[in-house]
N, C-alpha and C positions, 0 to 999 in steps of 0.2 A: 201657673199655679191656680188652684181653685179658691173660691171665696165662699165663706159661710157667714151668716148673720145670727147674732143672739136674738132671741124673740123680741126684746125691748127695742133693739135697733131696727128690726124689721117692721115693727109697729110705727116707729118714727118715720120710716121710709114711706109706708102706706098713707100717712097723713099728708104727704106732698101731693100737689096736683100732677096730672099726667105729664105735662111738659117738664116739670122739675124732676119727676121720677126718671124720665128719659135721659136727662142730663146726668143725674147721679149714676144711672146704669153705665153711661159712657165712661165716666171717671173710674168706676169700679172695674169695668172691663179692661181699661188701660192699666190699672193697678195689677190685675191678674196677668196681663201680658208683659208689662215692663218691670213689675215689682217695685221695690222701694227706691229704685234709681230714678223714678219719675220726679220732675221738678216740684210737684205739688205735695210731696211727702216730707214730713219733718217731725220732730218731737213736739208733744203738747207743751205749752208754756204754763207751768204751775209749780209753785213752791210749797204748797200746803199738803199735797198728797204724795203717796209713794207710787204713783202710777208710772209704769214703764211701758207706755204705749206709743205708737206712731200716730201722727195726725195727717189726714188727707184733706187738702184744701180744695173745695169745689166752688167755682164761681162761674156764672153765666149771665150776661146782661140781658139777653133776650127773654129768659124765663124769670129773671129777678132772683135767681138762686145765689146765695152767699152762705154756704154751709161748710161744716167740717165733719169728718168721720174719725172716730178713734178706733184704731185696729191694732192687732198684734199678729204674730205668726205662731201657729200651733200645728204640729204634725203635718208640716209642709202645706199648710193652708192659711190664707189670710182670714182672720176672724174679725168682723166688724162689731164693735161693742156699743157705739153710740153714733147717731146721726142727728146733728143739731145745727141751728142757725149759728153764725159766727158769734153773735153777741152772747147767746146762751151757752155756747160750747165752753167758753173760758171762765164762766162763773164758778165760784168756789162751790156753790150748792150742787151744780150739775156734776162737777168733777168728783165731789165726795160721793154722790149717788152712783157714779160710774164704778166706783171701787167694789160695789156689791154685785155687779154683773158677771156672770160666768159663761164660758163657752158651752 
């Protein structure tokens, strides 16, 4: 399946250093190949919003990456809405802001 990024998520990706971008690309490529069956996919944890999105957990000790991506499936394509550090990803403020993002 193909992968698309909303503009805000693409900007978040571009803020990472090269090594971390490479790690994120590897996880996203695996998502495109394996789909939601991969071990790192699950629902976001939040009780304050009506988000119905999947969460992709991305960790890599060598690059120091510990990020999450919020995504959904639209028109047979994975759409990534947010890329954030683990700490920021689960904050109420970021999850509420995520509600305004569109594919």
